[in-house]
Structures are given as C-alpha cells and as structure tokens.
All heavy atoms as TSV, in Angstrom:
chain	resi	resn	atom	element	x	y	z
A	1	MET	N	N	-66.098	-6.071	41.794
A	1	MET	CA	C	-64.818	-5.573	41.320
A	1	MET	C	C	-65.072	-4.222	40.639
A	1	MET	O	O	-65.915	-4.121	39.771
A	1	MET	CB	C	-64.228	-6.570	40.333
A	1	MET	CG	C	-62.871	-6.170	39.837
A	1	MET	SD	S	-62.096	-7.398	38.782
A	1	MET	CE	C	-61.396	-8.473	39.998
A	2	ASN	N	N	-64.317	-3.221	41.030
A	2	ASN	CA	C	-64.550	-1.911	40.432
A	2	ASN	C	C	-63.770	-1.745	39.124
A	2	ASN	O	O	-62.891	-2.530	38.784
A	2	ASN	CB	C	-64.272	-0.778	41.422
A	2	ASN	CG	C	-62.814	-0.574	41.721
A	2	ASN	OD1	O	-61.950	-0.901	40.931
A	2	ASN	ND2	N	-62.531	-0.013	42.875
A	3	LEU	N	N	-64.112	-0.708	38.403
A	3	LEU	CA	C	-63.549	-0.478	37.079
A	3	LEU	C	C	-62.035	-0.272	37.121
A	3	LEU	O	O	-61.324	-0.724	36.216
A	3	LEU	CB	C	-64.238	0.724	36.438
A	3	LEU	CG	C	-63.949	0.983	34.977
A	3	LEU	CD1	C	-64.274	-0.244	34.143
A	3	LEU	CD2	C	-64.754	2.161	34.497
A	4	ASP	N	N	-61.517	0.382	38.155
A	4	ASP	CA	C	-60.066	0.594	38.254
A	4	ASP	C	C	-59.321	-0.729	38.394
A	4	ASP	O	O	-58.222	-0.887	37.875
A	4	ASP	CB	C	-59.723	1.515	39.423
A	4	ASP	CG	C	-60.081	2.961	39.133
A	4	ASP	OD1	O	-59.952	3.380	37.971
A	4	ASP	OD2	O	-60.497	3.663	40.072
A	5	ARG	N	N	-59.912	-1.679	39.077
A	5	ARG	CA	C	-59.265	-2.994	39.217
A	5	ARG	C	C	-59.219	-3.728	37.875
A	5	ARG	O	O	-58.211	-4.344	37.535
A	5	ARG	CB	C	-59.982	-3.835	40.264
A	5	ARG	CG	C	-59.738	-3.318	41.662
A	5	ARG	CD	C	-60.472	-4.153	42.690
A	5	ARG	NE	N	-60.342	-3.544	43.992
A	5	ARG	CZ	C	-59.583	-4.035	44.956
A	5	ARG	NH1	N	-58.910	-5.130	44.782
A	5	ARG	NH2	N	-59.506	-3.410	46.108
A	6	VAL	N	N	-60.298	-3.643	37.124
A	6	VAL	CA	C	-60.329	-4.274	35.800
A	6	VAL	C	C	-59.304	-3.604	34.888
A	6	VAL	O	O	-58.557	-4.283	34.176
A	6	VAL	CB	C	-61.742	-4.193	35.185
A	6	VAL	CG1	C	-61.741	-4.665	33.745
A	6	VAL	CG2	C	-62.731	-4.991	36.017
A	7	ARG	N	N	-59.258	-2.295	34.926
A	7	ARG	CA	C	-58.262	-1.567	34.124
A	7	ARG	C	C	-56.849	-1.962	34.538
A	7	ARG	O	O	-55.946	-2.044	33.712
A	7	ARG	CB	C	-58.449	-0.068	34.270
A	7	ARG	CG	C	-59.658	0.437	33.543
A	7	ARG	CD	C	-59.820	1.924	33.695
A	7	ARG	NE	N	-60.973	2.385	32.947
A	7	ARG	CZ	C	-61.699	3.433	33.289
A	7	ARG	NH1	N	-61.399	4.147	34.352
A	7	ARG	NH2	N	-62.731	3.789	32.557
A	8	GLY	N	N	-56.662	-2.201	35.828
A	8	GLY	CA	C	-55.353	-2.640	36.310
A	8	GLY	C	C	-54.957	-3.988	35.738
A	8	GLY	O	O	-53.804	-4.190	35.323
A	9	LEU	N	N	-55.902	-4.904	35.689
A	9	LEU	CA	C	-55.620	-6.222	35.105
A	9	LEU	C	C	-55.261	-6.100	33.625
A	9	LEU	O	O	-54.325	-6.752	33.147
A	9	LEU	CB	C	-56.834	-7.142	35.271
A	9	LEU	CG	C	-57.124	-7.616	36.692
A	9	LEU	CD1	C	-58.484	-8.300	36.754
A	9	LEU	CD2	C	-56.032	-8.565	37.155
A	10	LEU	N	N	-56.000	-5.261	32.913
A	10	LEU	CA	C	-55.712	-5.058	31.497
A	10	LEU	C	C	-54.354	-4.388	31.297
A	10	LEU	O	O	-53.612	-4.729	30.367
A	10	LEU	CB	C	-56.821	-4.232	30.849
A	10	LEU	CG	C	-58.171	-4.920	30.745
A	10	LEU	CD1	C	-59.231	-3.957	30.237
A	10	LEU	CD2	C	-58.084	-6.152	29.863
A	11	LYS	N	N	-54.012	-3.460	32.173
A	11	LYS	CA	C	-52.720	-2.773	32.089
A	11	LYS	C	C	-51.579	-3.767	32.336
A	11	LYS	O	O	-50.539	-3.697	31.673
A	11	LYS	CB	C	-52.676	-1.639	33.114
A	11	LYS	CG	C	-51.478	-0.753	33.011
A	11	LYS	CD	C	-51.574	0.146	31.812
A	11	LYS	CE	C	-50.454	1.158	31.832
A	11	LYS	NZ	N	-50.431	1.932	30.612
A	12	GLN	N	N	-51.776	-4.690	33.261
A	12	GLN	CA	C	-50.760	-5.708	33.519
A	12	GLN	C	C	-50.553	-6.589	32.293
A	12	GLN	O	O	-49.416	-6.890	31.915
A	12	GLN	CB	C	-51.164	-6.586	34.693
A	12	GLN	CG	C	-51.052	-5.914	36.034
A	12	GLN	CD	C	-51.500	-6.839	37.127
A	12	GLN	OE1	O	-50.813	-7.809	37.417
A	12	GLN	NE2	N	-52.643	-6.556	37.720
A	13	LEU	N	N	-51.652	-6.993	31.674
A	13	LEU	CA	C	-51.561	-7.827	30.478
A	13	LEU	C	C	-50.819	-7.092	29.369
A	13	LEU	O	O	-49.924	-7.654	28.735
A	13	LEU	CB	C	-52.961	-8.226	30.011
A	13	LEU	CG	C	-53.032	-9.027	28.715
A	13	LEU	CD1	C	-52.289	-10.342	28.873
A	13	LEU	CD2	C	-54.470	-9.256	28.310
A	14	ALA	N	N	-51.177	-5.833	29.152
A	14	ALA	CA	C	-50.508	-5.032	28.124
A	14	ALA	C	C	-49.016	-4.891	28.447
A	14	ALA	O	O	-48.170	-4.949	27.544
A	14	ALA	CB	C	-51.160	-3.663	28.012
A	15	GLY	N	N	-48.694	-4.713	29.718
A	15	GLY	CA	C	-47.296	-4.605	30.125
A	15	GLY	C	C	-46.513	-5.871	29.856
A	15	GLY	O	O	-45.377	-5.832	29.374
A	16	ARG	N	N	-47.128	-7.023	30.137
A	16	ARG	CA	C	-46.451	-8.299	29.875
A	16	ARG	C	C	-46.202	-8.488	28.383
A	16	ARG	O	O	-45.136	-8.962	27.975
A	16	ARG	CB	C	-47.284	-9.455	30.420
A	16	ARG	CG	C	-47.229	-9.546	31.916
A	16	ARG	CD	C	-47.926	-10.813	32.410
A	16	ARG	NE	N	-48.266	-10.627	33.794
A	16	ARG	CZ	C	-49.500	-10.629	34.272
A	16	ARG	NH1	N	-50.527	-10.855	33.484
A	16	ARG	NH2	N	-49.715	-10.453	35.556
A	17	LEU	N	N	-47.214	-8.134	27.575
A	17	LEU	CA	C	-47.042	-8.254	26.126
A	17	LEU	C	C	-45.952	-7.320	25.614
A	17	LEU	O	O	-45.157	-7.697	24.748
A	17	LEU	CB	C	-48.368	-7.957	25.418
A	17	LEU	CG	C	-49.472	-8.988	25.638
A	17	LEU	CD1	C	-50.784	-8.496	25.034
A	17	LEU	CD2	C	-49.077	-10.329	25.044
A	18	LYS	N	N	-45.894	-6.126	26.162
A	18	LYS	CA	C	-44.870	-5.161	25.760
A	18	LYS	C	C	-43.483	-5.675	26.148
A	18	LYS	O	O	-42.530	-5.527	25.384
A	18	LYS	CB	C	-45.143	-3.808	26.422
A	18	LYS	CG	C	-44.355	-2.669	25.824
A	18	LYS	CD	C	-44.638	-1.361	26.531
A	18	LYS	CE	C	-45.727	-0.584	25.892
A	18	LYS	NZ	N	-45.850	0.779	26.438
A	19	GLN	N	N	-43.382	-6.302	27.323
A	19	GLN	CA	C	-42.097	-6.873	27.737
A	19	GLN	C	C	-41.649	-7.963	26.770
A	19	GLN	O	O	-40.489	-8.012	26.354
A	19	GLN	CB	C	-42.217	-7.488	29.136
A	19	GLN	CG	C	-42.279	-6.493	30.255
A	19	GLN	CD	C	-42.450	-7.198	31.577
A	19	GLN	OE1	O	-41.596	-7.987	31.963
A	19	GLN	NE2	N	-43.544	-6.914	32.274
A	20	ARG	N	N	-42.576	-8.847	26.413
A	20	ARG	CA	C	-42.241	-9.930	25.483
A	20	ARG	C	C	-41.815	-9.384	24.131
A	20	ARG	O	O	-40.872	-9.887	23.520
A	20	ARG	CB	C	-43.434	-10.873	25.310
A	20	ARG	CG	C	-43.670	-11.723	26.518
A	20	ARG	CD	C	-44.800	-12.667	26.300
A	20	ARG	NE	N	-45.077	-13.398	27.532
A	20	ARG	CZ	C	-46.109	-14.178	27.701
A	20	ARG	NH1	N	-46.991	-14.344	26.738
A	20	ARG	NH2	N	-46.285	-14.804	28.845
A	21	TRP	N	N	-42.531	-8.361	23.646
A	21	TRP	CA	C	-42.172	-7.756	22.372
A	21	TRP	C	C	-40.773	-7.140	22.457
A	21	TRP	O	O	-39.970	-7.293	21.538
A	21	TRP	CB	C	-43.212	-6.712	21.980
A	21	TRP	CG	C	-42.898	-6.090	20.657
A	21	TRP	CD1	C	-42.387	-4.859	20.446
A	21	TRP	CD2	C	-43.038	-6.705	19.376
A	21	TRP	NE1	N	-42.204	-4.656	19.102
A	21	TRP	CE2	C	-42.597	-5.778	18.420
A	21	TRP	CE3	C	-43.486	-7.950	18.950
A	21	TRP	CZ2	C	-42.600	-6.049	17.067
A	21	TRP	CZ3	C	-43.491	-8.217	17.598
A	21	TRP	CH2	C	-43.060	-7.282	16.679
A	22	GLY	N	N	-40.494	-6.473	23.543
A	22	GLY	CA	C	-39.179	-5.882	23.727
A	22	GLY	C	C	-38.075	-6.929	23.733
A	22	GLY	O	O	-37.004	-6.734	23.149
A	23	ARG	N	N	-38.325	-8.064	24.383
A	23	ARG	CA	C	-37.330	-9.141	24.407
A	23	ARG	C	C	-37.119	-9.713	23.011
A	23	ARG	O	O	-35.986	-9.974	22.608
A	23	ARG	CB	C	-37.772	-10.256	25.358
A	23	ARG	CG	C	-37.387	-9.978	26.780
A	23	ARG	CD	C	-37.637	-11.189	27.670
A	23	ARG	NE	N	-38.355	-10.709	28.835
A	23	ARG	CZ	C	-39.551	-11.078	29.209
A	23	ARG	NH1	N	-40.208	-11.994	28.544
A	23	ARG	NH2	N	-40.124	-10.561	30.267
A	24	ARG	N	N	-38.210	-9.937	22.286
A	24	ARG	CA	C	-38.113	-10.523	20.941
A	24	ARG	C	C	-37.376	-9.621	19.966
A	24	ARG	O	O	-36.649	-10.106	19.106
A	24	ARG	CB	C	-39.495	-10.814	20.372
A	24	ARG	CG	C	-40.097	-12.056	20.900
A	24	ARG	CD	C	-41.336	-12.393	20.094
A	24	ARG	NE	N	-42.034	-13.482	20.739
A	24	ARG	CZ	C	-41.854	-14.748	20.424
A	24	ARG	NH1	N	-41.028	-15.064	19.466
A	24	ARG	NH2	N	-42.518	-15.682	21.068
A	25	THR	N	N	-37.606	-8.328	20.076
A	25	THR	CA	C	-36.988	-7.389	19.140
A	25	THR	C	C	-35.649	-6.864	19.642
A	25	THR	O	O	-34.974	-6.131	18.917
A	25	THR	CB	C	-37.929	-6.188	18.877
A	25	THR	OG1	O	-38.185	-5.510	20.101
A	25	THR	CG2	C	-39.226	-6.650	18.241
A	26	GLY	N	N	-35.290	-7.203	20.871
A	26	GLY	CA	C	-34.027	-6.719	21.434
A	26	GLY	C	C	-34.093	-5.259	21.856
A	26	GLY	O	O	-33.070	-4.605	21.996
A	27	ASP	N	N	-35.310	-4.755	22.057
A	27	ASP	CA	C	-35.518	-3.351	22.432
A	27	ASP	C	C	-35.666	-3.261	23.949
A	27	ASP	O	O	-36.746	-3.471	24.501
A	27	ASP	CB	C	-36.754	-2.810	21.727
A	27	ASP	CG	C	-36.968	-1.330	21.948
A	27	ASP	OD1	O	-36.210	-0.716	22.727
A	27	ASP	OD2	O	-37.905	-0.789	21.338
A	28	THR	N	N	-34.584	-2.944	24.618
A	28	THR	CA	C	-34.574	-2.873	26.075
A	28	THR	C	C	-35.526	-1.800	26.592
A	28	THR	O	O	-36.200	-1.996	27.608
A	28	THR	CB	C	-33.150	-2.586	26.576
A	28	THR	OG1	O	-32.270	-3.560	26.028
A	28	THR	CG2	C	-33.081	-2.644	28.087
A	29	HIS	N	N	-35.615	-0.688	25.897
A	29	HIS	CA	C	-36.492	0.409	26.318
A	29	HIS	C	C	-37.949	-0.049	26.353
A	29	HIS	O	O	-38.672	0.228	27.323
A	29	HIS	CB	C	-36.322	1.598	25.373
A	29	HIS	CG	C	-37.052	2.817	25.836
A	29	HIS	ND1	N	-38.316	3.105	25.409
A	29	HIS	CD2	C	-36.702	3.794	26.695
A	29	HIS	CE1	C	-38.723	4.223	25.982
A	29	HIS	NE2	N	-37.757	4.667	26.772
A	30	THR	N	N	-38.399	-0.762	25.331
A	30	THR	CA	C	-39.770	-1.268	25.298
A	30	THR	C	C	-40.003	-2.280	26.415
A	30	THR	O	O	-41.062	-2.286	27.044
A	30	THR	CB	C	-40.077	-1.905	23.929
A	30	THR	OG1	O	-39.917	-0.915	22.917
A	30	THR	CG2	C	-41.490	-2.458	23.867
A	31	GLU	N	N	-39.019	-3.118	26.667
A	31	GLU	CA	C	-39.137	-4.102	27.734
A	31	GLU	C	C	-39.295	-3.417	29.097
A	31	GLU	O	O	-40.136	-3.796	29.906
A	31	GLU	CB	C	-37.904	-5.010	27.740
A	31	GLU	CG	C	-38.028	-6.179	28.680
A	31	GLU	CD	C	-36.841	-7.124	28.604
A	31	GLU	OE1	O	-36.011	-6.992	27.692
A	31	GLU	OE2	O	-36.759	-7.991	29.473
A	32	ILE	N	N	-38.521	-2.380	29.337
A	32	ILE	CA	C	-38.607	-1.632	30.596
A	32	ILE	C	C	-39.956	-0.920	30.709
A	32	ILE	O	O	-40.572	-0.908	31.773
A	32	ILE	CB	C	-37.432	-0.644	30.723
A	32	ILE	CG1	C	-36.132	-1.422	30.905
A	32	ILE	CG2	C	-37.653	0.324	31.881
A	32	ILE	CD1	C	-34.885	-0.582	30.786
A	33	GLU	N	N	-40.425	-0.337	29.600
A	33	GLU	CA	C	-41.748	0.294	29.609
A	33	GLU	C	C	-42.818	-0.720	29.987
A	33	GLU	O	O	-43.753	-0.405	30.721
A	33	GLU	CB	C	-42.078	0.877	28.237
A	33	GLU	CG	C	-41.420	2.181	27.927
A	33	GLU	CD	C	-41.802	2.688	26.544
A	33	GLU	OE1	O	-42.461	1.967	25.776
A	33	GLU	OE2	O	-41.434	3.823	26.241
A	34	GLY	N	N	-42.685	-1.929	29.480
A	34	GLY	CA	C	-43.635	-2.988	29.805
A	34	GLY	C	C	-43.630	-3.324	31.283
A	34	GLY	O	O	-44.686	-3.532	31.892
A	35	LYS	N	N	-42.446	-3.371	31.882
A	35	LYS	CA	C	-42.357	-3.636	33.316
A	35	LYS	C	C	-43.007	-2.519	34.109
A	35	LYS	O	O	-43.706	-2.765	35.096
A	35	LYS	CB	C	-40.898	-3.802	33.742
A	35	LYS	CG	C	-40.286	-5.092	33.254
A	35	LYS	CD	C	-38.847	-5.237	33.680
A	35	LYS	CE	C	-38.272	-6.536	33.128
A	35	LYS	NZ	N	-36.939	-6.800	33.604
A	36	HIS	N	N	-42.808	-1.279	33.663
A	36	HIS	CA	C	-43.411	-0.125	34.326
A	36	HIS	C	C	-44.939	-0.195	34.222
A	36	HIS	O	O	-45.648	0.007	35.209
A	36	HIS	CB	C	-42.880	1.162	33.700
A	36	HIS	CG	C	-43.412	2.388	34.331
A	36	HIS	ND1	N	-44.437	3.106	33.779
A	36	HIS	CD2	C	-43.088	3.020	35.480
A	36	HIS	CE1	C	-44.722	4.132	34.561
A	36	HIS	NE2	N	-43.908	4.097	35.603
A	37	ASP	N	N	-45.437	-0.497	33.022
A	37	ASP	CA	C	-46.885	-0.621	32.826
A	37	ASP	C	C	-47.473	-1.728	33.697
A	37	ASP	O	O	-48.554	-1.578	34.272
A	37	ASP	CB	C	-47.213	-0.906	31.361
A	37	ASP	CG	C	-46.951	0.284	30.457
A	37	ASP	OD1	O	-46.739	1.400	30.972
A	37	ASP	OD2	O	-46.970	0.098	29.222
A	38	GLU	N	N	-46.747	-2.836	33.791
A	38	GLU	CA	C	-47.229	-3.947	34.615
A	38	GLU	C	C	-47.294	-3.539	36.086
A	38	GLU	O	O	-48.253	-3.867	36.792
A	38	GLU	CB	C	-46.319	-5.164	34.441
A	38	GLU	CG	C	-46.858	-6.402	35.125
A	38	GLU	CD	C	-46.021	-7.636	34.870
A	38	GLU	OE1	O	-44.958	-7.549	34.227
A	38	GLU	OE2	O	-46.435	-8.700	35.342
A	39	LEU	N	N	-46.303	-2.799	36.571
A	39	LEU	CA	C	-46.301	-2.329	37.956
A	39	LEU	C	C	-47.488	-1.413	38.221
A	39	LEU	O	O	-48.192	-1.564	39.221
A	39	LEU	CB	C	-44.993	-1.606	38.276
A	39	LEU	CG	C	-44.933	-0.912	39.637
A	39	LEU	CD1	C	-45.056	-1.935	40.766
A	39	LEU	CD2	C	-43.647	-0.122	39.767
A	40	ILE	N	N	-47.726	-0.472	37.320
A	40	ILE	CA	C	-48.858	0.440	37.495
A	40	ILE	C	C	-50.163	-0.347	37.498
A	40	ILE	O	O	-51.052	-0.099	38.316
A	40	ILE	CB	C	-48.855	1.522	36.402
A	40	ILE	CG1	C	-47.699	2.490	36.653
A	40	ILE	CG2	C	-50.177	2.272	36.369
A	40	ILE	CD1	C	-47.518	3.522	35.583
A	41	GLY	N	N	-50.272	-1.324	36.613
A	41	GLY	CA	C	-51.469	-2.155	36.580
A	41	GLY	C	C	-51.671	-2.934	37.864
A	41	GLY	O	O	-52.797	-3.075	38.353
A	42	LYS	N	N	-50.590	-3.432	38.434
A	42	LYS	CA	C	-50.680	-4.184	39.688
A	42	LYS	C	C	-51.144	-3.283	40.819
A	42	LYS	O	O	-51.995	-3.665	41.631
A	42	LYS	CB	C	-49.327	-4.812	40.029
A	42	LYS	CG	C	-49.369	-5.752	41.195
A	42	LYS	CD	C	-50.226	-6.964	40.865
A	42	LYS	CE	C	-50.191	-7.980	41.983
A	42	LYS	NZ	N	-51.116	-9.083	41.726
A	43	ILE	N	N	-50.607	-2.072	40.877
A	43	ILE	CA	C	-51.028	-1.115	41.909
A	43	ILE	C	C	-52.512	-0.798	41.743
A	43	ILE	O	O	-53.263	-0.779	42.717
A	43	ILE	CB	C	-50.167	0.167	41.853
A	43	ILE	CG1	C	-48.732	-0.148	42.281
A	43	ILE	CG2	C	-50.763	1.248	42.749
A	43	ILE	CD1	C	-47.754	0.987	42.037
A	44	GLN	N	N	-52.946	-0.583	40.491
A	44	GLN	CA	C	-54.358	-0.310	40.237
A	44	GLN	C	C	-55.223	-1.470	40.697
A	44	GLN	O	O	-56.272	-1.262	41.306
A	44	GLN	CB	C	-54.597	-0.117	38.737
A	44	GLN	CG	C	-54.452	1.285	38.251
A	44	GLN	CD	C	-54.820	1.370	36.788
A	44	GLN	OE1	O	-54.038	0.946	35.948
A	44	GLN	NE2	N	-55.964	1.907	36.502
A	45	GLU	N	N	-54.812	-2.682	40.370
A	45	GLU	CA	C	-55.609	-3.858	40.718
A	45	GLU	C	C	-55.720	-4.023	42.230
A	45	GLU	O	O	-56.804	-4.209	42.777
A	45	GLU	CB	C	-54.992	-5.115	40.119
A	45	GLU	CG	C	-55.736	-6.370	40.507
A	45	GLU	CD	C	-54.926	-7.630	40.296
A	45	GLU	OE1	O	-53.767	-7.557	39.837
A	45	GLU	OE2	O	-55.451	-8.689	40.622
A	46	VAL	N	N	-54.596	-3.959	42.917
A	46	VAL	CA	C	-54.580	-4.234	44.347
A	46	VAL	C	C	-55.323	-3.169	45.145
A	46	VAL	O	O	-56.109	-3.481	46.033
A	46	VAL	CB	C	-53.122	-4.371	44.849
A	46	VAL	CG1	C	-53.068	-4.443	46.362
A	46	VAL	CG2	C	-52.472	-5.603	44.243
A	47	TYR	N	N	-55.070	-1.907	44.813
A	47	TYR	CA	C	-55.651	-0.835	45.606
A	47	TYR	C	C	-56.909	-0.236	45.002
A	47	TYR	O	O	-57.569	0.577	45.645
A	47	TYR	CB	C	-54.607	0.269	45.840
A	47	TYR	CG	C	-53.433	-0.230	46.647
A	47	TYR	CD1	C	-52.195	-0.423	46.061
A	47	TYR	CD2	C	-53.581	-0.532	47.989
A	47	TYR	CE1	C	-51.123	-0.902	46.801
A	47	TYR	CE2	C	-52.513	-1.017	48.736
A	47	TYR	CZ	C	-51.287	-1.191	48.129
A	47	TYR	OH	O	-50.237	-1.665	48.854
A	48	GLY	N	N	-57.246	-0.604	43.769
A	48	GLY	CA	C	-58.438	-0.089	43.128
A	48	GLY	C	C	-58.406	1.416	42.938
A	48	GLY	O	O	-59.403	2.096	43.140
A	49	ILE	N	N	-57.249	1.931	42.554
A	49	ILE	CA	C	-57.104	3.386	42.383
A	49	ILE	C	C	-56.931	3.717	40.908
A	49	ILE	O	O	-56.641	2.847	40.085
A	49	ILE	CB	C	-55.916	3.935	43.190
A	49	ILE	CG1	C	-54.616	3.238	42.792
A	49	ILE	CG2	C	-56.171	3.806	44.673
A	49	ILE	CD1	C	-53.392	3.774	43.477
A	50	ALA	N	N	-57.070	4.982	40.570
A	50	ALA	CA	C	-56.953	5.428	39.188
A	50	ALA	C	C	-55.510	5.321	38.693
A	50	ALA	O	O	-54.566	5.312	39.478
A	50	ALA	CB	C	-57.440	6.863	39.066
A	51	ARG	N	N	-55.357	5.278	37.366
A	51	ARG	CA	C	-54.045	5.122	36.741
A	51	ARG	C	C	-53.088	6.243	37.137
A	51	ARG	O	O	-51.917	6.006	37.415
A	51	ARG	CB	C	-54.208	5.100	35.224
A	51	ARG	CG	C	-52.911	4.877	34.494
A	51	ARG	CD	C	-53.136	4.925	32.983
A	51	ARG	NE	N	-51.933	4.594	32.272
A	51	ARG	CZ	C	-50.911	5.423	32.098
A	51	ARG	NH1	N	-50.934	6.632	32.592
A	51	ARG	NH2	N	-49.849	5.046	31.421
A	52	ASP	N	N	-53.559	7.471	37.159
A	52	ASP	CA	C	-52.693	8.600	37.515
A	52	ASP	C	C	-52.129	8.448	38.922
A	52	ASP	O	O	-50.950	8.680	39.167
A	52	ASP	CB	C	-53.444	9.921	37.412
A	52	ASP	CG	C	-53.856	10.245	35.988
A	52	ASP	OD1	O	-53.215	9.724	35.053
A	52	ASP	OD2	O	-54.812	11.011	35.817
A	53	GLU	N	N	-52.985	8.059	39.844
A	53	GLU	CA	C	-52.547	7.857	41.231
A	53	GLU	C	C	-51.574	6.685	41.317
A	53	GLU	O	O	-50.574	6.743	42.041
A	53	GLU	CB	C	-53.756	7.623	42.140
A	53	GLU	CG	C	-53.417	7.339	43.580
A	53	GLU	CD	C	-52.725	8.490	44.306
A	53	GLU	OE1	O	-52.788	9.638	43.845
A	53	GLU	OE2	O	-52.114	8.227	45.354
A	54	ALA	N	N	-51.845	5.617	40.572
A	54	ALA	CA	C	-50.948	4.455	40.575
A	54	ALA	C	C	-49.576	4.848	40.036
A	54	ALA	O	O	-48.544	4.439	40.575
A	54	ALA	CB	C	-51.543	3.326	39.743
A	55	GLY	N	N	-49.548	5.654	38.975
A	55	GLY	CA	C	-48.278	6.121	38.425
A	55	GLY	C	C	-47.511	6.965	39.417
A	55	GLY	O	O	-46.288	6.857	39.542
A	56	ARG	N	N	-48.220	7.830	40.147
A	56	ARG	CA	C	-47.564	8.659	41.155
A	56	ARG	C	C	-46.964	7.785	42.238
A	56	ARG	O	O	-45.827	7.999	42.662
A	56	ARG	CB	C	-48.565	9.644	41.770
A	56	ARG	CG	C	-47.893	10.646	42.716
A	56	ARG	CD	C	-48.892	11.452	43.514
A	56	ARG	NE	N	-49.703	10.634	44.406
A	56	ARG	CZ	C	-49.250	10.070	45.552
A	56	ARG	NH1	N	-48.004	10.219	45.920
A	56	ARG	NH2	N	-50.051	9.344	46.308
A	57	GLN	N	N	-47.705	6.776	42.686
A	57	GLN	CA	C	-47.191	5.890	43.731
A	57	GLN	C	C	-45.977	5.110	43.232
A	57	GLN	O	O	-45.025	4.896	43.991
A	57	GLN	CB	C	-48.279	4.947	44.210
A	57	GLN	CG	C	-49.319	5.636	45.061
A	57	GLN	CD	C	-50.334	4.656	45.634
A	57	GLN	OE1	O	-50.118	3.455	45.654
A	57	GLN	NE2	N	-51.447	5.198	46.109
A	58	ALA	N	N	-45.996	4.686	41.986
A	58	ALA	CA	C	-44.851	3.944	41.439
A	58	ALA	C	C	-43.612	4.840	41.402
A	58	ALA	O	O	-42.508	4.407	41.747
A	58	ALA	CB	C	-45.182	3.434	40.040
A	59	ARG	N	N	-43.786	6.093	40.996
A	59	ARG	CA	C	-42.654	7.034	40.958
A	59	ARG	C	C	-42.123	7.296	42.364
A	59	ARG	O	O	-40.922	7.325	42.586
A	59	ARG	CB	C	-43.081	8.347	40.312
A	59	ARG	CG	C	-43.143	8.305	38.816
A	59	ARG	CD	C	-43.306	9.692	38.218
A	59	ARG	NE	N	-44.442	10.398	38.769
A	59	ARG	CZ	C	-45.705	10.285	38.341
A	59	ARG	NH1	N	-45.976	9.469	37.348
A	59	ARG	NH2	N	-46.683	10.991	38.888
A	60	ASP	N	N	-43.030	7.479	43.318
A	60	ASP	CA	C	-42.621	7.719	44.695
A	60	ASP	C	C	-41.859	6.538	45.260
A	60	ASP	O	O	-40.872	6.702	45.975
A	60	ASP	CB	C	-43.835	8.027	45.582
A	60	ASP	CG	C	-44.458	9.377	45.262
A	60	ASP	OD1	O	-43.829	10.179	44.522
A	60	ASP	OD2	O	-45.584	9.620	45.741
A	61	ARG	N	N	-42.300	5.338	44.951
A	61	ARG	CA	C	-41.620	4.126	45.416
A	61	ARG	C	C	-40.216	4.047	44.844
A	61	ARG	O	O	-39.281	3.636	45.511
A	61	ARG	CB	C	-42.415	2.895	44.997
A	61	ARG	CG	C	-42.839	2.052	46.103
A	61	ARG	CD	C	-43.697	0.928	45.582
A	61	ARG	NE	N	-45.000	0.972	46.149
A	61	ARG	CZ	C	-45.306	0.403	47.299
A	61	ARG	NH1	N	-44.409	-0.268	47.948
A	61	ARG	NH2	N	-46.508	0.493	47.791
A	62	GLY	N	N	-40.082	4.401	43.579
A	62	GLY	CA	C	-38.776	4.366	42.925
A	62	GLY	C	C	-37.788	5.341	43.556
A	62	GLY	O	O	-36.604	5.064	43.651
A	63	ARG	N	N	-38.273	6.461	43.988
A	63	ARG	CA	C	-37.399	7.460	44.625
A	63	ARG	C	C	-36.973	7.032	46.031
A	63	ARG	O	O	-35.910	7.392	46.495
A	63	ARG	CB	C	-38.128	8.799	44.732
A	63	ARG	CG	C	-38.262	9.489	43.423
A	63	ARG	CD	C	-38.850	10.870	43.600
A	63	ARG	NE	N	-39.436	11.265	42.335
A	63	ARG	CZ	C	-40.579	11.869	42.194
A	63	ARG	NH1	N	-41.300	12.181	43.248
A	63	ARG	NH2	N	-41.032	12.188	41.016
A	64	ALA	N	N	-37.811	6.260	46.685
A	64	ALA	CA	C	-37.523	5.851	48.062
A	64	ALA	C	C	-36.399	4.808	48.126
A	64	ALA	O	O	-35.747	4.664	49.134
A	64	ALA	CB	C	-38.774	5.282	48.719
A	65	HIS	N	N	-36.172	4.099	47.013
A	65	HIS	CA	C	-35.160	3.039	47.026
A	65	HIS	C	C	-33.918	3.460	46.393
A	65	HIS	O	O	-33.461	4.084	45.737
A	65	HIS	CB	C	-35.678	1.779	46.336
A	65	HIS	CG	C	-36.785	1.145	47.101
A	65	HIS	ND1	N	-36.571	0.294	48.136
A	65	HIS	CD2	C	-38.128	1.276	47.000
A	65	HIS	CE1	C	-37.735	-0.092	48.633
A	65	HIS	NE2	N	-38.695	0.491	47.934
C-alpha cells in the first residue's frame, strides 16, 4: 500500500469526523466540508494519487454533473 492510499484513508476518517461534528453543532458548512474531505480521501485511496490531484478530480466531477 503506498503512502497516498494511507493518506486517503486518514482523510476519509477526518472527513467523517468533521461531518459528525457539523451535525452535532448544527453547522451545515462544516458537515459539507467533511463530505468533501471524505470524497477526496476516497479518490486518494482508490487511485493512489496525491491530494492535489484528487481535489482537482473532485472539482472536475462536480462540474460535469
């Protein structure tokens, strides 16, 4: 397992925690940030790419839909 995949798993965990915190505090913005972080982490894990590239792919996907 390469380092980008491990970082992706950690990013997903951080995203899930951020989502939960956002729900508990009623902060929708934090909850959405958590979902975004989790998506970037998933892309990193699956494709083993760097965070910057994963973020670019997530933005590109969002524009396509």
